[in-house]
Backbone as numpy.savetxt, mean C-alpha at the origin, in Angstrom:
# Nx Ny Nz CAx CAy CAz Cx Cy Cz
-32.06 12.96 6.30 -31.98 12.17 5.06 -31.50 10.76 5.39
-32.20 9.78 4.89 -31.81 8.40 5.11 -30.81 7.98 4.04
-29.74 7.34 4.49 -28.70 6.92 3.55 -28.53 5.42 3.61
-28.41 4.82 2.44 -28.13 3.39 2.36 -26.65 3.18 2.67
-26.26 1.96 3.07 -24.84 1.69 3.32 -24.00 2.03 2.10
-22.80 2.56 2.34 -21.93 2.95 1.24 -21.61 1.78 0.33
-21.55 0.57 0.88 -21.19 -0.59 0.07 -22.22 -0.86 -1.01
-23.45 -0.41 -0.80 -24.50 -0.68 -1.79 -24.99 0.58 -2.48
-24.51 1.76 -2.06 -25.00 3.00 -2.62 -23.88 4.01 -2.77
-23.22 4.06 -3.94 -22.18 5.06 -4.16 -22.76 6.46 -4.11
-21.89 7.45 -4.08 -22.35 8.83 -4.02 -23.27 9.20 -5.16
-23.17 8.48 -6.29 -24.01 8.79 -7.44 -25.49 8.64 -7.13
-25.83 7.88 -6.08 -27.23 7.69 -5.72 -27.90 8.99 -5.33
-27.13 10.02 -5.00 -27.70 11.28 -4.55 -27.77 12.31 -5.67
-27.47 11.91 -6.90 -27.59 12.81 -8.05 -29.00 12.64 -8.63
-29.84 13.67 -8.58 -31.26 13.53 -8.97 -31.51 13.65 -10.47
-30.69 13.01 -11.28 -30.87 13.00 -12.73 -30.61 11.60 -13.24
-31.12 11.25 -14.41 -30.81 9.93 -14.97 -29.30 9.74 -15.09
-28.82 8.57 -14.76 -27.39 8.35 -14.77 -27.08 6.89 -15.11
-25.95 6.68 -15.76 -25.47 5.35 -16.11 -23.96 5.31 -15.87
-23.45 4.13 -15.69 -22.02 4.00 -15.41 -21.42 2.83 -16.15
-20.15 2.99 -16.51 -19.32 1.91 -17.01 -18.26 1.64 -15.96
-18.27 0.49 -15.34 -17.31 0.16 -14.29 -16.42 -0.99 -14.77
-15.13 -0.70 -14.89 -14.19 -1.68 -15.41 -13.39 -2.32 -14.28
-13.09 -3.59 -14.43 -12.19 -4.31 -13.54 -10.97 -4.68 -14.37
-9.80 -4.17 -13.97 -8.59 -4.31 -14.78 -7.50 -4.97 -13.95
-6.77 -5.89 -14.55 -5.57 -6.46 -13.95 -4.38 -6.13 -14.85
-3.18 -6.55 -14.46 -2.01 -6.25 -15.29 -2.09 -6.95 -16.64
-2.98 -7.94 -16.77 -3.17 -8.62 -18.05 -4.16 -7.89 -18.95
-4.83 -6.88 -18.43 -5.79 -6.13 -19.23 -7.18 -6.13 -18.61
-8.17 -5.85 -19.44 -9.55 -5.76 -18.98 -10.06 -7.13 -18.55
-10.57 -7.20 -17.32 -11.08 -8.46 -16.78 -12.59 -8.51 -16.75
-13.22 -7.34 -16.70 -14.67 -7.28 -16.69 -15.15 -5.86 -16.88
-16.31 -5.72 -17.51 -16.90 -4.40 -17.75 -18.39 -4.49 -17.46
-18.88 -3.61 -16.61 -20.28 -3.65 -16.18 -20.95 -2.32 -16.52
-22.13 -2.43 -17.11 -22.87 -1.27 -17.57 -24.24 -1.26 -16.91
-24.65 -0.11 -16.43 -25.97 0.01 -15.82 -26.03 1.21 -14.92
-26.92 1.18 -13.95 -26.95 2.27 -12.99 -25.65 2.25 -12.20
-25.22 3.41 -11.67 -23.97 3.41 -10.90 -23.98 2.40 -9.77
-25.14 2.25 -9.10 -25.21 1.32 -7.98 -25.02 -0.12 -8.44
-25.70 -0.50 -9.51 -25.63 -1.88 -10.00 -24.26 -2.19 -10.59
-23.77 -1.28 -11.43 -22.48 -1.51 -12.09 -21.34 -1.53 -11.08
-21.39 -0.61 -10.12 -20.35 -0.55 -9.09 -20.34 -1.82 -8.24
-21.54 -2.27 -7.85 -21.64 -3.46 -7.01 -21.11 -4.70 -7.74
-21.47 -4.84 -9.01 -21.02 -5.99 -9.78 -19.51 -5.96 -9.98
-18.96 -4.77 -10.26 -17.52 -4.64 -10.44 -16.78 -4.93 -9.14
-17.33 -4.46 -8.03 -16.70 -4.70 -6.73 -16.66 -6.20 -6.41
-17.73 -6.90 -6.77 -17.78 -8.34 -6.50 -16.71 -9.08 -7.30
-16.54 -8.70 -8.56 -15.50 -9.34 -9.38 -14.11 -8.94 -8.89
-13.96 -7.67 -8.53 -12.66 -7.21 -8.03 -12.24 -8.00 -6.79
-13.20 -8.33 -5.94 -12.89 -9.10 -4.73 -12.33 -10.48 -5.06
-12.65 -10.98 -6.26 -12.16 -12.29 -6.68 -10.77 -12.20 -7.33
-10.52 -11.14 -8.09 -9.28 -11.08 -8.86 -8.21 -10.18 -8.24
-8.59 -9.31 -7.30 -7.64 -8.36 -6.73 -7.28 -8.67 -5.29
-7.78 -9.78 -4.75 -7.41 -10.19 -3.40 -6.83 -11.60 -3.47
-5.65 -11.77 -2.88 -5.03 -13.09 -2.79 -5.02 -13.51 -1.33
-5.65 -14.65 -1.07 -5.72 -15.18 0.29 -4.58 -16.19 0.49
-3.86 -16.05 1.60 -2.76 -16.96 1.89 -3.00 -17.59 3.26
-2.38 -18.75 3.47 -2.65 -19.54 4.67 -1.87 -19.08 5.90
-0.69 -18.46 5.66 0.13 -18.09 6.81 0.91 -16.83 6.49
1.37 -16.10 7.51 2.17 -14.90 7.26 3.60 -15.25 6.85
4.27 -14.30 6.23 5.65 -14.46 5.76 6.57 -13.53 6.54
7.80 -13.98 6.75 8.73 -13.14 7.50 9.52 -12.21 6.59
9.55 -12.52 5.27 10.17 -11.61 4.31 9.34 -11.57 3.04
9.11 -10.35 2.55 8.33 -10.16 1.33 9.10 -9.22 0.41
9.32 -9.66 -0.84 9.89 -8.77 -1.85 8.74 -8.25 -2.70
8.46 -6.98 -2.53 7.34 -6.33 -3.21 7.88 -5.59 -4.43
7.62 -6.15 -5.61 8.18 -5.61 -6.85 7.21 -4.60 -7.44
7.61 -3.33 -7.42 6.73 -2.28 -7.92 6.83 -2.16 -9.43
5.71 -2.12 -10.13 5.76 -1.91 -11.58 6.21 -0.49 -11.91
6.66 -0.28 -13.12 7.16 1.03 -13.51 6.05 2.07 -13.56
4.80 1.61 -13.46 3.67 2.53 -13.36 3.85 3.47 -12.17
4.48 2.98 -11.11 4.70 3.79 -9.91 6.07 4.45 -10.01
6.08 5.76 -10.16 7.32 6.49 -10.40 7.90 7.11 -9.14
7.17 7.03 -8.02 7.63 7.60 -6.77 7.02 6.83 -5.61
7.59 6.98 -4.43 7.10 6.25 -3.27 5.69 6.70 -2.88
5.34 7.92 -3.21 4.00 8.43 -2.89 2.91 7.46 -3.35
3.04 6.93 -4.56 2.07 5.94 -5.04 2.58 4.52 -4.84
3.90 4.35 -4.83 4.46 3.02 -4.64 4.23 2.44 -3.26
3.78 3.29 -2.32 3.45 2.80 -0.98 2.40 1.70 -1.01
1.65 1.62 -2.10 0.67 0.54 -2.24 1.34 -0.83 -2.13
2.59 -0.89 -2.57 3.31 -2.15 -2.50 3.63 -2.57 -1.08
3.47 -1.66 -0.13 3.65 -2.00 1.27 2.29 -2.31 1.90
1.36 -1.35 1.89 0.15 -1.55 2.70 -0.81 -2.59 2.13
-0.65 -2.96 0.87 -1.48 -4.06 0.36 -0.89 -5.42 0.68
0.35 -5.44 1.18 1.00 -6.69 1.58 1.16 -6.81 3.09
1.06 -5.69 3.78 1.27 -5.69 5.23 0.43 -6.75 5.96
-0.83 -7.02 5.56 -1.63 -8.00 6.31 -1.03 -9.41 6.35
-0.12 -9.75 5.42 0.42 -11.11 5.42 1.88 -11.16 5.85
2.36 -10.08 6.47 3.73 -10.07 6.99 3.69 -10.39 8.47
4.51 -11.32 8.89 4.54 -11.74 10.29 5.10 -10.62 11.17
4.73 -10.62 12.44 5.29 -9.67 13.39 6.81 -9.77 13.38
7.46 -8.62 13.26 8.92 -8.61 13.19 9.47 -8.89 11.81
8.59 -9.09 10.83 9.02 -9.38 9.47 9.42 -8.12 8.71
9.65 -8.30 7.42 10.17 -7.21 6.60 9.51 -7.20 5.23
9.14 -6.01 4.78 8.71 -5.78 3.40 9.79 -4.97 2.71
10.27 -5.48 1.58 11.26 -4.77 0.78 10.57 -4.28 -0.49
10.53 -2.97 -0.66 9.98 -2.40 -1.89 11.11 -2.36 -2.92
10.98 -3.21 -3.94 12.01 -3.31 -4.97 11.57 -2.52 -6.20
12.28 -1.44 -6.48 11.91 -0.58 -7.61 13.11 0.28 -7.99
14.08 -0.30 -8.72 15.27 0.48 -9.08 14.95 1.75 -9.86
13.77 1.78 -10.51 13.41 2.93 -11.32 12.90 4.11 -10.50
12.54 3.89 -9.24 12.00 4.96 -8.39 13.16 5.78 -7.81
13.13 7.08 -8.05 14.24 7.94 -7.64 13.86 8.95 -6.56
12.58 9.03 -6.18 12.18 10.06 -5.24 10.99 9.61 -4.40
10.83 10.26 -3.25 9.67 9.98 -2.41 8.41 10.57 -3.03
8.49 11.82 -3.44 7.35 12.48 -4.07 7.81 13.77 -4.70
7.42 13.99 -5.95 7.79 15.23 -6.63 7.13 16.43 -5.96
5.89 16.25 -5.49 5.14 17.36 -4.91 5.37 17.49 -3.41
5.44 16.36 -2.70 5.45 16.40 -1.24 6.79 15.97 -0.63
7.80 15.82 -1.46 9.07 15.28 -0.98 9.69 16.08 0.14
9.60 17.41 0.09 10.22 18.23 1.11 9.60 17.98 2.49
8.27 17.87 2.52 7.59 17.64 3.80 7.86 16.22 4.28
7.90 15.26 3.36 8.21 13.88 3.76 9.59 13.81 4.40
10.55 14.50 3.83 11.90 14.50 4.41 11.91 15.21 5.76
10.99 16.14 5.94 10.90 16.86 7.21 10.33 15.98 8.33
9.28 15.21 8.02 8.61 14.44 9.08 9.06 12.99 9.15
9.53 12.44 8.03 9.91 11.03 7.98 8.71 10.11 7.91
8.99 8.82 8.03 7.94 7.80 7.99 7.78 7.20 9.38
6.54 7.24 9.88 6.28 6.81 11.25 4.93 6.13 11.37
4.76 5.39 12.45 3.47 4.76 12.74 2.49 5.84 13.18
1.22 5.53 13.11 0.18 6.50 13.42 0.34 7.12 14.81
0.61 6.27 15.82 0.65 6.76 17.19 1.79 7.75 17.43
2.82 7.70 16.61 3.91 8.67 16.71 3.38 10.08 16.50
2.52 10.25 15.51 1.95 11.57 15.23 0.88 11.95 16.25
0.03 11.01 16.61 -1.05 11.33 17.55 -0.51 11.73 18.92
0.58 11.12 19.34 1.15 11.44 20.64 1.81 12.82 20.65
2.08 13.36 19.47 2.73 14.67 19.36 1.95 15.58 18.42
0.63 15.54 18.54 -0.23 16.18 17.55 0.02 17.68 17.44
0.30 18.36 18.54 0.55 19.80 18.48 1.74 20.10 17.57
2.67 19.19 17.51 3.87 19.39 16.69 3.57 19.22 15.20
2.61 18.36 14.87 2.39 18.00 13.47 1.06 18.48 12.88
0.16 19.00 13.70 -1.21 19.25 13.25 -1.32 20.26 12.11
-0.34 21.13 11.97 -0.42 22.15 10.93 0.23 21.73 9.62
0.78 20.54 9.57 1.34 20.01 8.33 0.23 19.35 7.52
0.41 19.19 6.22 -0.64 18.56 5.40 -0.98 17.16 5.91
-2.24 16.94 6.22 -2.65 15.66 6.79 -2.49 14.53 5.80
-2.62 14.83 4.51 -2.43 13.79 3.50 -1.03 13.23 3.53
-0.04 14.08 3.81 1.35 13.62 3.90 1.53 12.76 5.15
0.92 13.18 6.25 1.00 12.38 7.48 0.36 11.01 7.28
-0.78 11.00 6.58 -1.44 9.72 6.30 -0.55 8.83 5.45
0.06 9.41 4.41 0.98 8.64 3.56 2.11 8.05 4.39
2.64 8.85 5.30 3.74 8.39 6.15 3.33 7.13 6.92
2.14 7.16 7.51 1.70 6.00 8.29 1.35 4.82 7.41
0.84 5.09 6.20 0.51 3.99 5.29 1.76 3.19 4.93
2.85 3.90 4.70 4.07 3.20 4.30 4.76 2.54 5.51
4.69 3.19 6.66 5.41 2.65 7.83 4.64 1.53 8.49
3.33 1.55 8.37 2.53 0.45 8.89 2.12 0.59 10.34
1.59 -0.50 10.86 1.06 -0.54 12.21 2.20 -0.56 13.22
1.96 0.04 14.38 2.97 0.02 15.43 2.50 0.83 16.62
3.41 1.07 17.55 3.05 1.82 18.75 4.11 2.88 19.03
3.74 3.83 19.90 4.67 4.87 20.33 4.36 5.16 21.78
5.24 4.72 22.66 5.02 4.89 24.09 6.32 5.32 24.76
6.20 6.30 25.65 7.36 6.80 26.41 8.51 7.22 25.48
8.12 7.82 24.36 9.13 8.33 23.42 9.79 7.27 22.57
9.29 6.04 22.62 9.88 4.94 21.84 8.88 4.46 20.80
9.30 4.45 19.55 8.45 3.99 18.45 8.76 2.52 18.15
7.72 1.71 18.06 7.90 0.28 17.78 7.01 -0.13 16.61
7.52 -0.03 15.40 6.76 -0.53 14.25 6.60 -2.04 14.33
5.49 -2.54 13.81 5.27 -3.99 13.85 6.22 -4.72 12.91
6.52 -4.11 11.76 7.41 -4.73 10.79 8.43 -3.71 10.28
9.44 -4.21 9.62 10.46 -3.35 9.02 10.09 -3.07 7.57
10.26 -1.82 7.16 10.03 -1.43 5.76 11.35 -0.97 5.18
11.74 -1.59 4.08 13.05 -1.35 3.46 12.86 -0.97 2.00
13.61 0.04 1.56 13.57 0.44 0.15 14.79 -0.11 -0.59
14.51 -0.77 -1.71 15.56 -1.17 -2.65 15.23 -0.45 -3.95
15.52 0.83 -3.98 15.12 1.71 -5.07 16.32 2.52 -5.54
16.04 3.53 -6.36 17.09 4.44 -6.79 17.30 5.58 -5.82
16.64 5.55 -4.67 16.83 6.58 -3.64 18.06 6.21 -2.81
19.00 7.11 -2.63 20.24 6.78 -1.92 20.00 6.33 -0.49
20.93 5.54 0.03 20.80 4.99 1.38 20.64 6.08 2.43
21.43 7.14 2.33 21.37 8.19 3.34 19.97 8.81 3.42
19.32 8.97 2.28 17.97 9.55 2.27 16.96 8.58 2.88
17.13 7.29 2.63 16.23 6.30 3.21 16.36 6.29 4.73
17.58 6.25 5.22 17.81 6.22 6.67 17.28 7.48 7.33
17.41 8.61 6.64 17.01 9.89 7.22 15.51 9.99 7.44
14.72 9.21 6.70 13.27 9.25 6.87 12.75 8.02 7.60
13.65 7.30 8.27 13.26 6.19 9.14 12.89 4.92 8.37
13.53 4.70 7.22 13.31 3.48 6.45 14.62 2.73 6.28
14.52 1.43 6.07 15.69 0.64 5.79 16.13 0.80 4.34
17.31 0.28 4.02 17.85 0.39 2.66 18.51 -0.92 2.26
18.31 -1.29 1.01 19.07 -2.37 0.38 19.46 -1.93 -1.02
20.62 -2.35 -1.44 21.10 -2.04 -2.79 20.28 -2.86 -3.79
19.51 -2.20 -4.67 18.69 -2.97 -5.61 19.53 -3.81 -6.57
20.77 -3.39 -6.82 21.63 -4.15 -7.73 22.01 -5.50 -7.15
21.87 -5.65 -5.83 22.22 -6.91 -5.17 21.03 -7.85 -5.06
19.90 -7.45 -5.62 18.69 -8.27 -5.53 18.28 -8.75 -6.91
18.07 -10.04 -7.02 17.50 -10.64 -8.23 16.14 -11.22 -7.84
15.04 -10.61 -8.29 13.73 -11.11 -7.90 13.53 -12.60 -8.16
14.17 -13.12 -9.19 14.02 -14.55 -9.49 14.49 -15.43 -8.33
15.44 -14.92 -7.54 15.94 -15.69 -6.40 14.90 -15.81 -5.28
13.86 -15.00 -5.35 12.84 -14.98 -4.30 11.62 -15.82 -4.67
11.58 -16.32 -5.88 10.39 -17.03 -6.36 10.27 -18.42 -5.74
9.03 -18.85 -5.52 8.72 -20.22 -5.08 9.40 -20.59 -3.76
9.41 -19.65 -2.83 10.03 -19.92 -1.53 9.05 -19.70 -0.38
7.77 -19.83 -0.70 6.75 -19.63 0.32 6.93 -20.58 1.50
7.41 -21.80 1.21 7.61 -22.78 2.28 8.69 -22.34 3.26
9.53 -21.38 2.84 10.57 -20.84 3.71 10.10 -19.59 4.46
8.86 -19.19 4.20 8.37 -17.95 4.80 8.77 -16.71 4.03
9.11 -16.92 2.73 9.55 -15.83 1.86 8.58 -15.72 0.70
8.10 -14.50 0.44 7.11 -14.29 -0.61 7.62 -13.29 -1.64
7.51 -13.66 -2.91 7.76 -12.73 -4.02 6.41 -12.23 -4.51
6.24 -10.90 -4.52 4.97 -10.30 -4.96 5.21 -9.44 -6.19
5.07 -10.03 -7.40 5.22 -9.24 -8.61 4.02 -8.32 -8.80
4.21 -7.26 -9.58 3.12 -6.30 -9.83 2.50 -5.84 -8.51
3.34 -5.58 -7.53 2.84 -5.19 -6.21 2.04 -3.89 -6.33
1.03 -3.80 -5.50 0.14 -2.65 -5.53 -1.14 -2.92 -6.27
-1.17 -3.98 -7.08 -2.36 -4.31 -7.84 -3.23 -5.33 -7.11
-2.66 -6.02 -6.14 -3.38 -7.09 -5.44 -3.28 -6.86 -3.94
-4.41 -7.04 -3.26 -4.44 -6.98 -1.81 -4.23 -8.39 -1.27
-3.29 -8.55 -0.36 -3.02 -9.86 0.25 -3.67 -9.90 1.63
-4.35 -11.00 1.90 -5.00 -11.18 3.19 -4.76 -12.59 3.69
-4.78 -12.74 5.01 -4.67 -14.07 5.61 -6.04 -14.74 5.61
-6.05 -16.00 5.24 -7.30 -16.77 5.28 -7.79 -16.87 6.73
-9.05 -16.56 6.99 -9.55 -16.65 8.36 -9.43 -18.08 8.90
-9.13 -18.21 10.20 -8.98 -19.55 10.77 -10.30 -20.31 10.75
C-alpha cells in the first residue's frame, strides 16, 4: 500500500467512506480559526495557522526561564508541556522553573511509578534497559520529556539543563525524583517580566506555545 507523507495525509485518508472534519485552532484568548472540509484539507489548513500562532521564534537562548503553568494543568503529567515546549530556547546549563502553586502531585494515575523511577534523561534508561523494560513505557517517556536532553556515561547522568519545580509538591518529593525545588511563595512572576536582555524569560500560559530558536 502506498502512503502519502503523514504531514499531508492524516489517518482519516484510509477510511473508505465519505468524511468531513472541523479543525479548530485555539489559543488562551479563544478560537483563532476554524476549518471545514475533508480531513486532509482541514487538518493541513489548521496546521498552517497553528504554526503561526503556537510557535514563538526567539533570537537567542535564555539561561533562566520561568514557565507559568495555567490551572488547566492539574498535575506534572500534563504540566510537563511547560518544560519540553520551552527546552529548545534554554541555554546549555540553564534552568527551567515550572511555576504552578496549584499543582500538588506528579500524576494521580502514575504517581507511584514516577516516584519509583524518578525523572531522567533518555540515555539513563537505555543504558539500563533490562532494569526498566517491564515498567510502563509511557511513564518512562514522560520522565524523559520532563528531564530533557542529556547523557549517561560511566554511571554519571548529565542533563543539559536543570529542571526545577515551584509547585505545591513538597521539596523532599521533588528532590527524591531528581528535580530541583523552589518555594513558589518566594516567586512573583511579575519580577521576571521584560528581562529578555538579561537572558531571563517569563513564559505565561506555558504549554500552549512552542518556543524555537530562529535559524542562523
